[in-house]
PQR file of N, CA, C, O and H, with PARSE charges and radii, in Angstrom:
ATOM      1  N   TYR A   1      13.750   7.516   9.340 -0.4000 1.5000
ATOM      2  CA  TYR A   1      14.415   8.587   8.673 -0.0000 2.0000
ATOM      3  C   TYR A   1      13.394   9.621   8.249  0.5500 1.7000
ATOM      4  O   TYR A   1      12.777   9.483   7.193 -0.5500 1.4000
ATOM      5  N   PRO A   2      13.209  10.646   9.049 -0.5600 1.5000
ATOM      6  CA  PRO A   2      12.153  11.644   8.754  0.2800 2.0000
ATOM      7  C   PRO A   2      12.413  12.389   7.481  0.5500 1.7000
ATOM      8  O   PRO A   2      11.457  12.838   6.849 -0.5500 1.4000
ATOM      9  N   ASP A   3      13.697  12.559   7.046 -0.4000 1.5000
ATOM     10  CA  ASP A   3      13.906  13.331   5.814 -0.0000 2.0000
ATOM     11  C   ASP A   3      13.712  12.548   4.512  0.5500 1.7000
ATOM     12  O   ASP A   3      13.922  13.098   3.431 -0.5500 1.4000
ATOM     13  H   ASP A   3      14.473  12.195   7.560  0.4000 1.0000
ATOM     14  N   HIS A   4      13.310  11.257   4.601 -0.4000 1.5000
ATOM     15  CA  HIS A   4      13.024  10.461   3.405 -0.0000 2.0000
ATOM     16  C   HIS A   4      11.521  10.386   3.263  0.5500 1.7000
ATOM     17  O   HIS A   4      10.841  10.029   4.225 -0.5500 1.4000
ATOM     18  H   HIS A   4      13.140  10.810   5.479  0.4000 1.0000
ATOM     19  N   PRO A   5      10.964  10.714   2.080 -0.5600 1.5000
ATOM     20  CA  PRO A   5       9.549  10.735   1.822  0.2800 2.0000
ATOM     21  C   PRO A   5       8.962   9.283   1.762  0.5500 1.7000
ATOM     22  O   PRO A   5       7.763   9.094   1.964 -0.5500 1.4000
ATOM     23  N   TRP A   6       9.827   8.266   1.480 -0.4000 1.5000
ATOM     24  CA  TRP A   6       9.347   6.901   1.335 -0.0000 2.0000
ATOM     25  C   TRP A   6      10.434   5.983   1.723  0.5500 1.7000
ATOM     26  O   TRP A   6      11.551   6.088   1.217 -0.5500 1.4000
ATOM     27  H   TRP A   6      10.802   8.419   1.316  0.4000 1.0000
ATOM     28  N   PHE A   7      10.133   5.047   2.643 -0.4000 1.5000
ATOM     29  CA  PHE A   7      11.106   4.143   3.168 -0.0000 2.0000
ATOM     30  C   PHE A   7      10.363   2.887   3.675  0.5500 1.7000
ATOM     31  O   PHE A   7       9.356   2.984   4.377 -0.5500 1.4000
ATOM     32  H   PHE A   7       9.225   4.962   3.054  0.4000 1.0000
ATOM     33  N   ILE A   8      10.899   1.689   3.289 -0.4000 1.5000
ATOM     34  CA  ILE A   8      10.326   0.405   3.746 -0.0000 2.0000
ATOM     35  C   ILE A   8      11.456  -0.708   3.591  0.5500 1.7000
ATOM     36  O   ILE A   8      12.352  -0.644   2.749 -0.5500 1.4000
ATOM     37  H   ILE A   8      11.716   1.610   2.719  0.4000 1.0000
ATOM     38  N   GLY A   9      11.303  -1.688   4.474 -0.4000 1.5000
ATOM     39  CA  GLY A   9      12.110  -2.843   4.428 -0.0000 2.0000
ATOM     40  C   GLY A   9      11.237  -4.054   4.537  0.5500 1.7000
ATOM     41  O   GLY A   9      10.307  -4.070   5.344 -0.5500 1.4000
ATOM     42  H   GLY A   9      10.576  -1.740   5.158  0.4000 1.0000
ATOM     43  N   VAL A  10      11.501  -5.069   3.753 -0.4000 1.5000
ATOM     44  CA  VAL A  10      10.735  -6.318   3.822 -0.0000 2.0000
ATOM     45  C   VAL A  10      11.634  -7.552   3.917  0.5500 1.7000
ATOM     46  O   VAL A  10      12.797  -7.508   3.518 -0.5500 1.4000
ATOM     47  H   VAL A  10      12.256  -5.056   3.097  0.4000 1.0000
ATOM     48  N   GLN A  11      11.113  -8.612   4.427 -0.4000 1.5000
ATOM     49  CA  GLN A  11      11.860  -9.834   4.452 -0.0000 2.0000
ATOM     50  C   GLN A  11      11.174 -10.937   3.646  0.5500 1.7000
ATOM     51  O   GLN A  11      11.323 -12.124   3.935 -0.5500 1.4000
ATOM     52  H   GLN A  11      10.167  -8.649   4.751  0.4000 1.0000
ATOM     53  N   TYR A  12      10.434 -10.525   2.648 -0.4000 1.5000
ATOM     54  CA  TYR A  12       9.755 -11.429   1.713 -0.0000 2.0000
ATOM     55  C   TYR A  12      10.016 -10.908   0.340  0.5500 1.7000
ATOM     56  O   TYR A  12      10.738  -9.924   0.182 -0.5500 1.4000
ATOM     57  H   TYR A  12      10.313  -9.560   2.413  0.4000 1.0000
ATOM     58  N   HIS A  13       9.465 -11.520  -0.639 -0.4000 1.5000
ATOM     59  CA  HIS A  13       9.764 -11.139  -2.034 -0.0000 2.0000
ATOM     60  C   HIS A  13       8.505 -10.664  -2.771  0.5500 1.7000
ATOM     61  O   HIS A  13       7.868 -11.432  -3.491 -0.5500 1.4000
ATOM     62  H   HIS A  13       8.878 -12.320  -0.510  0.4000 1.0000
ATOM     63  N   PRO A  14       8.156  -9.370  -2.576 -0.5600 1.5000
ATOM     64  CA  PRO A  14       6.959  -8.882  -3.236  0.2800 2.0000
ATOM     65  C   PRO A  14       7.039  -8.887  -4.742  0.5500 1.7000
ATOM     66  O   PRO A  14       6.011  -8.851  -5.418 -0.5500 1.4000
ATOM     67  N   GLU A  15       8.241  -8.932  -5.279 -0.4000 1.5000
ATOM     68  CA  GLU A  15       8.362  -8.936  -6.703 -0.0000 2.0000
ATOM     69  C   GLU A  15       7.859 -10.196  -7.306  0.5500 1.7000
ATOM     70  O   GLU A  15       7.554 -10.220  -8.499 -0.5500 1.4000
ATOM     71  H   GLU A  15       9.076  -8.962  -4.730  0.4000 1.0000
ATOM     72  N   LEU A  16       7.752 -11.279  -6.525 -0.4000 1.5000
ATOM     73  CA  LEU A  16       7.214 -12.533  -7.011 -0.0000 2.0000
ATOM     74  C   LEU A  16       5.682 -12.457  -7.004  0.5500 1.7000
ATOM     75  O   LEU A  16       5.060 -13.339  -7.597 -0.5500 1.4000
ATOM     76  H   LEU A  16       8.000 -11.261  -5.557  0.4000 1.0000
ATOM     77  N   LYS A  17       5.070 -11.531  -6.417 -0.4000 1.5000
ATOM     78  CA  LYS A  17       3.578 -11.327  -6.403 -0.0000 2.0000
ATOM     79  C   LYS A  17       3.136 -10.265  -7.358  0.5500 1.7000
ATOM     80  O   LYS A  17       1.944  -9.963  -7.414 -0.5500 1.4000
ATOM     81  H   LYS A  17       5.576 -10.815  -5.936  0.4000 1.0000
ATOM     82  N   SER A  18       4.054  -9.666  -8.133 -0.4000 1.5000
ATOM     83  CA  SER A  18       3.727  -8.638  -9.019 -0.0000 2.0000
ATOM     84  C   SER A  18       3.561  -9.184 -10.424  0.5500 1.7000
ATOM     85  O   SER A  18       4.211 -10.153 -10.816 -0.5500 1.4000
ATOM     86  H   SER A  18       5.023  -9.911  -8.088  0.4000 1.0000
ATOM     87  N   ARG A  19       2.670  -8.539 -11.176 -0.4000 1.5000
ATOM     88  CA  ARG A  19       2.475  -8.808 -12.609 -0.0000 2.0000
ATOM     89  C   ARG A  19       2.530  -7.478 -13.343  0.5500 1.7000
ATOM     90  O   ARG A  19       2.350  -6.436 -12.711 -0.5500 1.4000
ATOM     91  H   ARG A  19       2.142  -7.753 -10.857  0.4000 1.0000
ATOM     92  N   PRO A  20       2.764  -7.468 -14.609 -0.5600 1.5000
ATOM     93  CA  PRO A  20       2.872  -6.193 -15.340  0.2800 2.0000
ATOM     94  C   PRO A  20       1.678  -5.288 -15.193  0.5500 1.7000
ATOM     95  O   PRO A  20       1.880  -4.078 -15.087 -0.5500 1.4000
ATOM     96  N   LEU A  21       0.477  -5.756 -15.177 -0.4000 1.5000
ATOM     97  CA  LEU A  21      -0.696  -4.979 -15.065 -0.0000 2.0000
ATOM     98  C   LEU A  21      -1.320  -4.949 -13.686  0.5500 1.7000
ATOM     99  O   LEU A  21      -2.312  -4.265 -13.434 -0.5500 1.4000
ATOM    100  H   LEU A  21       0.313  -6.739 -15.263  0.4000 1.0000
ATOM    101  N   GLU A  22      -0.694  -5.728 -12.789 -0.4000 1.5000
ATOM    102  CA  GLU A  22      -1.169  -5.827 -11.368 -0.0000 2.0000
ATOM    103  C   GLU A  22       0.049  -5.823 -10.474  0.5500 1.7000
ATOM    104  O   GLU A  22       0.446  -6.855  -9.934 -0.5500 1.4000
ATOM    105  H   GLU A  22       0.112  -6.284 -12.993  0.4000 1.0000
ATOM    106  N   PRO A  23       0.639  -4.645 -10.324 -0.5600 1.5000
ATOM    107  CA  PRO A  23       1.875  -4.595  -9.443  0.2800 2.0000
ATOM    108  C   PRO A  23       1.495  -4.808  -7.982  0.5500 1.7000
ATOM    109  O   PRO A  23       0.389  -4.484  -7.549 -0.5500 1.4000
ATOM    110  N   HIS A  24       2.429  -5.352  -7.252 -0.4000 1.5000
ATOM    111  CA  HIS A  24       2.194  -5.482  -5.808 -0.0000 2.0000
ATOM    112  C   HIS A  24       2.004  -4.050  -5.218  0.5500 1.7000
ATOM    113  O   HIS A  24       2.659  -3.120  -5.688 -0.5500 1.4000
ATOM    114  H   HIS A  24       3.328  -5.615  -7.604  0.4000 1.0000
ATOM    115  N   PRO A  25       1.148  -3.859  -4.231 -0.5600 1.5000
ATOM    116  CA  PRO A  25       0.967  -2.479  -3.692  0.2800 2.0000
ATOM    117  C   PRO A  25       2.259  -1.807  -3.231  0.5500 1.7000
ATOM    118  O   PRO A  25       2.391  -0.585  -3.301 -0.5500 1.4000
ATOM    119  N   LEU A  26       3.181  -2.590  -2.775 -0.4000 1.5000
ATOM    120  CA  LEU A  26       4.521  -2.010  -2.371 -0.0000 2.0000
ATOM    121  C   LEU A  26       5.106  -1.273  -3.538  0.5500 1.7000
ATOM    122  O   LEU A  26       5.523  -0.128  -3.366 -0.5500 1.4000
ATOM    123  H   LEU A  26       3.074  -3.583  -2.718  0.4000 1.0000
ATOM    124  N   PHE A  27       5.170  -1.882  -4.777 -0.4000 1.5000
ATOM    125  CA  PHE A  27       5.781  -1.188  -5.858 -0.0000 2.0000
ATOM    126  C   PHE A  27       4.895  -0.082  -6.410  0.5500 1.7000
ATOM    127  O   PHE A  27       5.415   0.939  -6.860 -0.5500 1.4000
ATOM    128  H   PHE A  27       4.831  -2.813  -4.916  0.4000 1.0000
ATOM    129  N   ALA A  28       3.596  -0.242  -6.392 -0.4000 1.5000
ATOM    130  CA  ALA A  28       2.726   0.839  -6.811 -0.0000 2.0000
ATOM    131  C   ALA A  28       2.904   2.144  -5.965  0.5500 1.7000
ATOM    132  O   ALA A  28       2.925   3.267  -6.468 -0.5500 1.4000
ATOM    133  H   ALA A  28       3.173  -1.071  -6.026  0.4000 1.0000
ATOM    134  N   SER A  29       3.032   1.875  -4.608 -0.4000 1.5000
ATOM    135  CA  SER A  29       3.293   2.969  -3.649 -0.0000 2.0000
ATOM    136  C   SER A  29       4.644   3.638  -4.030  0.5500 1.7000
ATOM    137  O   SER A  29       4.726   4.865  -4.091 -0.5500 1.4000
ATOM    138  H   SER A  29       3.015   0.962  -4.200  0.4000 1.0000
ATOM    139  N   PHE A  30       5.656   2.859  -4.274 -0.4000 1.5000
ATOM    140  CA  PHE A  30       6.966   3.344  -4.584 -0.0000 2.0000
ATOM    141  C   PHE A  30       6.929   4.205  -5.792  0.5500 1.7000
ATOM    142  O   PHE A  30       7.464   5.313  -5.759 -0.5500 1.4000
ATOM    143  H   PHE A  30       5.589   1.863  -4.224  0.4000 1.0000
ATOM    144  N   ILE A  31       6.321   3.760  -6.875 -0.4000 1.5000
ATOM    145  CA  ILE A  31       6.221   4.497  -8.128 -0.0000 2.0000
ATOM    146  C   ILE A  31       5.407   5.809  -7.905  0.5500 1.7000
ATOM    147  O   ILE A  31       5.749   6.866  -8.436 -0.5500 1.4000
ATOM    148  H   ILE A  31       5.887   2.860  -6.902  0.4000 1.0000
ATOM    149  N   GLU A  32       4.369   5.702  -7.136 -0.4000 1.5000
ATOM    150  CA  GLU A  32       3.551   6.900  -6.840 -0.0000 2.0000
ATOM    151  C   GLU A  32       4.381   7.950  -6.117  0.5500 1.7000
ATOM    152  O   GLU A  32       4.294   9.139  -6.421 -0.5500 1.4000
ATOM    153  H   GLU A  32       4.091   4.844  -6.704  0.4000 1.0000
ATOM    154  N   ALA A  33       5.196   7.496  -5.145 -0.4000 1.5000
ATOM    155  CA  ALA A  33       6.023   8.391  -4.372 -0.0000 2.0000
ATOM    156  C   ALA A  33       7.132   8.989  -5.272  0.5500 1.7000
ATOM    157  O   ALA A  33       7.488  10.158  -5.122 -0.5500 1.4000
ATOM    158  H   ALA A  33       5.266   6.529  -4.898  0.4000 1.0000
ATOM    159  N   ALA A  34       7.649   8.215  -6.163 -0.4000 1.5000
ATOM    160  CA  ALA A  34       8.701   8.699  -7.062 -0.0000 2.0000
ATOM    161  C   ALA A  34       8.145   9.780  -8.043  0.5500 1.7000
ATOM    162  O   ALA A  34       8.793  10.788  -8.324 -0.5500 1.4000
ATOM    163  H   ALA A  34       7.360   7.265  -6.285  0.4000 1.0000
ATOM    164  N   VAL A  35       6.946   9.517  -8.531 -0.4000 1.5000
ATOM    165  CA  VAL A  35       6.349  10.524  -9.467 -0.0000 2.0000
ATOM    166  C   VAL A  35       6.042  11.780  -8.664  0.5500 1.7000
ATOM    167  O   VAL A  35       6.339  12.870  -9.152 -0.5500 1.4000
ATOM    168  H   VAL A  35       6.420   8.698  -8.302  0.4000 1.0000
ATOM    169  N   GLU A  36       5.500  11.708  -7.535 -0.4000 1.5000
ATOM    170  CA  GLU A  36       5.252  12.876  -6.709 -0.0000 2.0000
ATOM    171  C   GLU A  36       6.518  13.648  -6.391  0.5500 1.7000
ATOM    172  O   GLU A  36       6.543  14.877  -6.457 -0.5500 1.4000
ATOM    173  H   GLU A  36       5.258  10.822  -7.138  0.4000 1.0000
ATOM    174  N   GLN A  37       7.606  12.893  -6.035 -0.4000 1.5000
ATOM    175  CA  GLN A  37       8.876  13.624  -5.772 -0.0000 2.0000
ATOM    176  C   GLN A  37       9.433  14.247  -6.986  0.5500 1.7000
ATOM    177  O   GLN A  37      10.070  15.294  -6.872 -0.5500 1.4000
ATOM    178  H   GLN A  37       7.586  11.895  -5.981  0.4000 1.0000
ATOM    179  N   SER A  38       9.245  13.680  -8.178 -0.4000 1.5000
ATOM    180  CA  SER A  38       9.759  14.233  -9.394 -0.0000 2.0000
ATOM    181  C   SER A  38       9.063  15.548  -9.719  0.5500 1.7000
ATOM    182  O   SER A  38       9.644  16.410 -10.378 -0.5500 1.4000
ATOM    183  H   SER A  38       8.728  12.830  -8.270  0.4000 1.0000
ATOM    184  N   ARG A  39       7.829  15.708  -9.264 -0.4000 1.5000
ATOM    185  CA  ARG A  39       7.050  16.945  -9.468 -0.0000 2.0000
ATOM    186  C   ARG A  39       7.587  18.067  -8.530  0.5500 1.7000
ATOM    187  O   ARG A  39       7.395  19.247  -8.823 -0.5500 1.4000
ATOM    188  H   ARG A  39       7.357  15.008  -8.728  0.4000 1.0000
ATOM    189  N   LEU A  40       8.219  17.725  -7.471 -0.4000 1.5000
ATOM    190  CA  LEU A  40       8.758  18.724  -6.501 -0.0000 2.0000
ATOM    191  C   LEU A  40      10.133  19.236  -6.929  0.5500 1.7000
ATOM    192  O   LEU A  40      10.592  20.271  -6.447 -0.5500 1.4000
ATOM    193  H   LEU A  40       8.376  16.767  -7.233  0.4000 1.0000
ATOM    194  N   VAL A  41      10.769  18.527  -7.811 -0.4000 1.5000
ATOM    195  CA  VAL A  41      12.141  18.815  -8.208 -0.0000 2.0000
ATOM    196  C   VAL A  41      12.199  19.809  -9.292  0.5500 1.7000
ATOM    197  O   VAL A  41      13.286  20.166  -9.746 -0.5500 1.4000
ATOM    198  H   VAL A  41      10.396  17.685  -8.203  0.4000 1.0000
TER
END
């Protein structure tokens, strides 16, 4: 989907590898993309 700035699908549970001060890179990337997108709006 070229019109989406961030897209991913997984078949595992990265939320089980996240901790409050050490998020899984998948979530860190998602938050970074969301913050960047909010600056464009």
